[in-house]
Steps between C-alpha positions, in 0.01 A plus 500: 500500500602864457559546874735200511243279670432145393137456618196702402366488858812675628462767233140570607586538865542852623500665841178610657420868470312709750187700411408793728183450702374842388510391135315178573224680688415701187390188314443237768331465833798400711413327832655636821667168573704524179597863572620425849730215391634668186619830641544759230482256208381159392692244297309371201719201399543190709764231475638415159175449309496854369123527559309782670323405821264796544198304371278401788652747747359824365184626337509710181356848536395681180577869470178556302227659707192284543169634372241441763196645314390401148395779267140471375475388135421762240147458365396622158166638382394164350554348847341782701189552287184313601418191292206479265157512666296187559267566204793457258594135439783363287453145370820321391350151500558451127872558547544248778534129435187299586480124545183328380366166625646213300519121514782336693833557330369775272560873545287782359618859543358829376666838466460806273234342281679168447433150631795263546432125510771260620430126495702255709852471362426685173554844352274796577255639244316831516192658348279802543340517843155587365519222241583251773210620711257476208607146410487391864151642547383339176645162584399481866137548406501176303650268763433426863819326617710813563819315599493275193401797284793706623763244401338424166432864425853614583657218301304578184552872547877454523499287185308774320760755610783287366317449169451876466868560573602265220270671251606854593850468363395341170183597313255641754373860473371655824207702369383795706216402728340838422495414128344160571236659722415749226481228235267304729269797516485571126503140373281339771738202506463290816774244427865606514726247328872507573542608863625281780349497847764735642392765247127425482303812412206562736288672231456174304267236639695211343862444403689230311866450587787372284615310810290184558563508875288815533185290469532442875488879543183558302625502139254372240607179328219527243433848373156626611260595223556874539684770306873475566813714494812306398851618595696334222846591634435310823533165323821335390546495121485121496160505674333743260389253230288316758379836629374599154306175478323586825420844361345334196284281722377786720141602426533860616710788361862507613690828534875457453754739652856475371821697489624568148863420562664444157604142442394161382243455780316817398487380139359165609243672722385725214477197271283317755277807537466533123391137472226565755376817328589702808453875512744746648288721721753732669866595501697674775834666436830384641497794745177379662542409867335159481751260661644436845845378590552125485524464878190714569299210646779391740636841602158671508626769261205612290632805316404498132778550247522561123470174310780578256304323224164547339203343679229340287149386587331247272162329499421150378129437454336166579544253215725763334215727406607840364471779753520876481836663542822530309582198287864398463650671196240777470554867578356665814292734284318219323310356796411688820645370826239496782736395778782748439320812628383313808858412601599864540850628575746260663815711487411645842411334830176304526318356803226279349588203721365663817133512393260233381132556426401146400295246694798288609692737727585249772851426376594868482355559846714220646801640322448854632435378854854358506678804357709733711241777459201280589396751766373734227208261442349569844636845595239766571660833420763645270732251326819636347839398369819706493827453319817686408779442254846627409651543155869484590620565147307824450512594873127530547252376759129446465215437743143390445191370674152375409181442696211267425476140375248546219590490132532877508710640782338746739804729525854481366811711531851516358781751543877526493684499832791725600794441730766230511427199283356219710217252475418572864448869426275433201291248695466731800406793276218303337354396837533856632320643197219247541446601863507870410238452229278297737532736795134611470371150582735425787242289685437259208678162533800489268671190358827557313713238324872589509786300350789679675614300803757762607233769528263285703783385727593863575140591578453193719818551706471877531521619860687194632829550681641199318423651158823582315423586135755469225685829436392492136136493613536793740555728200134450404351572842391839368222296334452252785427770763200654314384149410487410869312819579236420238459148638453639850234745377273229362224406740369187326674162470803491271644166385825488302547156345832381358469328162770371272536712188416363153310201642164580344335708774254737331566817698876450491499441123300816439712710736812373329365618165432849636840516668652421160311795357637717779853434375417695184288771662631854476552715814383613748634216711357372825731476801771716339858495625863500388621201303779439751626657820849634562713813484649399162291362214700327233367446151632347180555727202295401196800430276655276768175307537478462122857372480432247774186381321698445179738276694208301636573625854207726593554727798258524795231764513595847627286448807709199604738539799815695421738214578316276251540763229870543575569128508327430170646809331853391595434155357369643173789746463748220569333291232515789255868562577588134449310499172726776364806279526622307197651189658425157364289414806282812461461455125384141531272546802361852504500590132313188387118464523530157662736630770224559756377141468855366534560709812184365666601141427857543619382652827382155611826320422757376750801724572737269309273505195463875527879551496534281191225698329675829578822370345316388188319832465833685531658288221724325751384147445588271797740216443439143613716537810295799618178309449646218705590734785142631494381137523300527180693225316649180640859516363733794424 
């Protein structure tokens, strides 16, 4: 060792040093017995172990002063204000998960307009909550053994769901239920051919399913002797020859709805219609909103969308008799079309599904009793729906509301909304405007359907000490405060019901349409305010935004937070600077139209593969030994 010693223990030994008692008393509680025996100092090392022996003899004393009294917590206005009065009720039952009675081993859950069915040891299927309730009510009325019915009913219903899932991704067209309801009214067809049980339309008394298993769920095996509406695109191409033979044998007129998607199947369908002397009675443009998304029946998403292709309605008379309308190959001016004017305009929103004036209204009643807004059927008072929307691209907000459940709304409203862009602000502004317009009848019971969970959660928790709103929501409390005041002013019962948006609730669908109109409404705005708060407002110059758009890297809106603007602007300017270079890597990646696709694919590669790609792009092709070091090839 450096000290000339041979053993490490000898090198670690050192003489004991003495610490003054006065210094120890500053940090430790020194007992009197130790002070009396130590004199002026106390040795801290004992023997030759080199370890301190103060542990256990003294008690550590912190120099920090102890706080004996706790300061009261700071309370904010949303914690100090009184909560909503007892006459205002917020119902969030649709948002919470509910468990329904089920046979042993099965599980049935409902939430936000959907029903989830899980059999023992198998995958879960889902369908619209109202559709499930209608089928359950229809089926339970025909059997008495409820336990046996439940297992049989759920098994067949799950099989129908799986059959619909297989058809969705292949040939099936999900026609708008509003279009089918309107065709039922103008054609008087009582048999709907081509829907499965999970999408059965309650306006039609009978239905025939492409899936044979739906016979256990009420599907007709033999077509009833009534006028029928056939959805040709619901059947697989291989099954259509047999389908045409059944059309030939039917003794009543058959209306045929099809999508004119160019291809061999359309040519075969037109040939079959020509052989049967069918007449084309109506045509809807490709922009008509007459279809739903494929998963509409399982996700309970009932928004209508443009079809993208022409929609045609044909009529085949019994025994192929000629019928009035437009014959295939003739001009529209030659023969008048009686059905076309009755269809009306389908490029805007329609709500025909929600009303039925025929004698068989039981199915629709069961359906509506199981919807999220079923309370509107029995409510005595004002029924309304509110909604708000944000157009992030054009930096606009819109709010709207409607009242009344008849075909014609009682009152409606739409306007643009000012202030920072937020769905919460638009939703709160629409509810506030509704209460302001109804302030004269404050004692009338009011039922409002709202699809904004954040807004209802704020209103429900207002006045609680444990309520800590998100900082981004506090910005919009300039709308929440007057909204609370209006709710407190109402004397009659007020019920705010949470519904899931776009799930087919009448008031919510109508309010959504008027909120969409509010996005394009000119000022004055309701609930005005600055687009963002802060001492410095940053914005993007128009030429910089145009340059970023040309690169395919659009910048955020000017009302976005400043740090978002700075971050994205730096990224765009860096991309522009790199693009000005003339290296081989830049020429091959950034100056080629396929460069963006290549960059996205390379981003998912392993680091070794990425390094090889960089070498190749820079014209420095890797040799075999380098590939071996990267473990891409076996031998160097």
